[in-house]
C-alpha positions as CSV (number, residue, x, y, z in Angstrom):
1,M,39.7,28.8,8.1
2,R,37.7,26.1,6.4
3,K,34.0,25.5,6.6
4,R,32.2,22.2,6.0
5,V,29.4,22.5,3.4
6,I,26.7,19.9,3.5
7,C,25.9,18.2,0.3
8,V,22.2,17.5,-0.3
9,R,19.9,15.9,-2.8
10,T,16.3,17.2,-3.1
11,C,13.6,14.7,-4.2
12,L,9.9,14.2,-4.0
13,V,8.5,11.5,-1.7
14,R,5.3,9.9,-2.8
15,E,2.9,9.6,0.2
16,A,-0.1,8.2,-1.7
17,S,-1.8,8.5,-5.1
18,V,-5.3,9.1,-6.4
19,L,-6.8,8.0,-9.7
20,Y,-7.9,10.8,-12.0
21,E,-9.9,10.7,-15.2
22,S,-12.0,13.6,-16.5
23,E,-15.5,13.2,-17.7
24,N,-14.4,13.4,-21.3
25,G,-12.3,10.3,-20.9
26,K,-9.0,12.2,-21.0
27,R,-6.4,12.5,-18.3
28,S,-6.0,16.2,-18.7
29,I,-7.8,19.0,-16.8
30,T,-9.4,21.2,-19.4
31,S,-11.7,23.5,-17.4
32,P,-12.1,25.2,-14.0
33,E,-15.1,22.8,-13.5
34,E,-13.0,19.7,-13.9
35,A,-10.3,21.2,-11.7
36,A,-12.7,22.0,-8.9
37,K,-14.3,18.6,-9.1
38,F,-10.8,16.9,-9.0
39,A,-9.8,18.9,-5.9
40,A,-13.0,18.8,-3.9
41,S,-12.3,15.4,-2.3
42,F,-9.1,16.8,-0.8
43,F,-11.1,19.3,1.2
44,E,-14.0,17.0,2.3
45,G,-14.8,17.4,6.0
46,S,-12.2,20.0,6.6
47,D,-13.0,22.6,9.3
48,K,-9.8,24.6,8.6
49,E,-8.6,26.5,5.6
50,M,-6.0,24.6,3.6
51,I,-4.0,25.4,0.4
52,Y,-3.2,22.7,-2.1
53,V,-1.0,23.0,-5.2
54,C,-1.6,20.7,-8.2
55,T,1.3,20.5,-10.6
56,L,0.5,19.8,-14.3
57,N,2.6,18.5,-17.1
58,G,2.6,20.0,-20.6
59,N,-0.7,18.2,-21.4
60,N,-2.5,19.7,-18.4
61,E,-2.4,16.3,-16.7
62,P,-2.1,16.4,-12.9
63,V,1.2,15.1,-11.7
64,T,1.3,16.0,-8.0
65,M,-1.1,17.4,-5.4
66,E,0.5,18.8,-2.2
67,M,-1.0,20.5,0.8
68,V,1.3,23.5,1.3
69,A,-0.4,25.2,4.2
70,K,-3.1,24.5,6.9
71,G,-4.6,27.4,8.8
72,S,-7.5,28.0,11.0
73,V,-11.3,28.4,10.5
74,N,-11.0,31.5,8.4
75,W,-7.4,32.1,7.3
76,C,-4.4,30.3,5.9
77,K,-1.0,31.7,5.1
78,A,1.4,30.2,2.5
79,D,4.6,31.6,1.2
80,I,5.0,31.8,-2.6
81,S,8.2,29.8,-2.2
82,Q,6.3,27.0,-0.6
83,I,3.6,27.1,-3.3
84,Y,6.2,26.8,-6.1
85,K,8.7,24.4,-4.4
86,T,6.9,21.3,-5.6
87,A,6.4,22.7,-9.0
88,I,10.1,23.3,-9.4
89,I,11.1,19.9,-8.1
90,S,8.6,18.0,-10.2
91,N,9.4,20.0,-13.4
92,A,5.8,21.3,-13.7
93,A,4.7,23.0,-16.8
94,S,2.1,24.9,-14.9
95,I,0.2,24.9,-11.6
96,I,-3.3,25.2,-10.2
97,C,-3.7,26.5,-6.7
98,F,-6.7,25.4,-4.6
99,H,-7.9,26.5,-1.2
100,N,-11.1,26.1,0.7
101,H,-13.4,28.4,2.6
102,P,-14.9,26.2,5.4
103,S,-17.7,28.8,5.8
104,G,-19.0,27.8,2.4
105,C,-18.7,31.4,1.1
106,I,-16.7,31.3,-2.1
107,E,-16.1,35.0,-2.5
108,P,-12.4,35.8,-2.5
109,S,-11.0,38.0,0.3
110,G,-8.5,40.8,-0.3
111,V,-5.7,38.4,0.9
112,D,-6.9,35.8,-1.7
113,K,-6.6,38.4,-4.4
114,L,-3.2,39.4,-3.3
115,I,-1.8,35.9,-3.1
116,T,-3.2,35.2,-6.6
117,E,-1.4,38.2,-7.9
118,K,1.8,37.1,-6.3
119,M,1.5,33.6,-7.6
120,E,0.9,34.9,-11.1
121,T,3.9,37.1,-11.0
122,A,6.2,34.4,-9.6
123,G,4.9,32.0,-12.3
124,R,5.9,34.5,-15.0
125,Y,9.4,34.7,-13.6
126,L,9.8,31.0,-13.1
127,D,8.1,30.1,-16.4
128,I,5.6,27.9,-14.5
129,P,2.3,29.8,-15.1
130,L,-0.5,29.8,-12.7
131,R,-3.3,28.1,-14.7
132,D,-5.9,29.1,-12.1
133,H,-6.5,29.7,-8.4
134,I,-9.8,28.1,-7.3
135,I,-11.6,28.5,-4.0
136,I,-13.6,25.4,-3.0
137,G,-16.9,26.0,-1.1
138,E,-19.7,23.6,-0.2
139,N,-21.9,21.4,-2.4
140,G,-19.8,21.7,-5.5
141,N,-19.6,25.5,-5.4
142,F,-16.3,27.1,-6.3
143,Y,-14.8,30.4,-7.5
144,S,-12.3,30.4,-10.3
145,F,-10.0,33.4,-10.5
146,R,-9.5,32.6,-14.2
147,R,-13.2,32.3,-15.0
148,D,-14.9,34.6,-12.5
149,G,-12.4,37.2,-11.5
150,T,-10.4,40.0,-13.1
151,E,-7.4,39.4,-10.9
152,L,-5.4,37.3,-13.3
153,E,-3.6,39.5,-15.9
154,T,-2.2,37.0,-18.3
155,E,-4.4,35.4,-20.9
156,T,-3.6,31.8,-20.0
157,E,-6.2,29.5,-21.5
158,W,-7.1,26.1,-20.2
159,F,-6.8,24.6,-23.7
160,E,-3.3,25.8,-24.6
């Protein structure tokens, strides 16, 4: 008995683009502050939690920004496979994960800590390290797991 197998081609489809330049005049993201400032506009006016993944090239320059999940007012679920899918397709050197807390409170929940641990583990296996996981709050407030937390095990530096 024979079975027909579907041949496919996977590719990224550009929906739009944004212009990015850091304060130091470079195109790379070199700190959690720059990363949070870059991502804040994607969350403006949102009343739901959302998760975005930014893929970076070897010079820490943003390549893609994709919304991988949209939830409700106080939760959002994303599978690790969805988080890393764009990174794999776009040949990312590393990623930064962002999500917002519409309440304005930037303290990470237990689920936030767990997903961060899973992303870091997956990144080690895929050789696409998690540069940071940043929670965006209100008025420029943010929480960086790399800067503020103890959840990230590997010593990935922003300036590598």
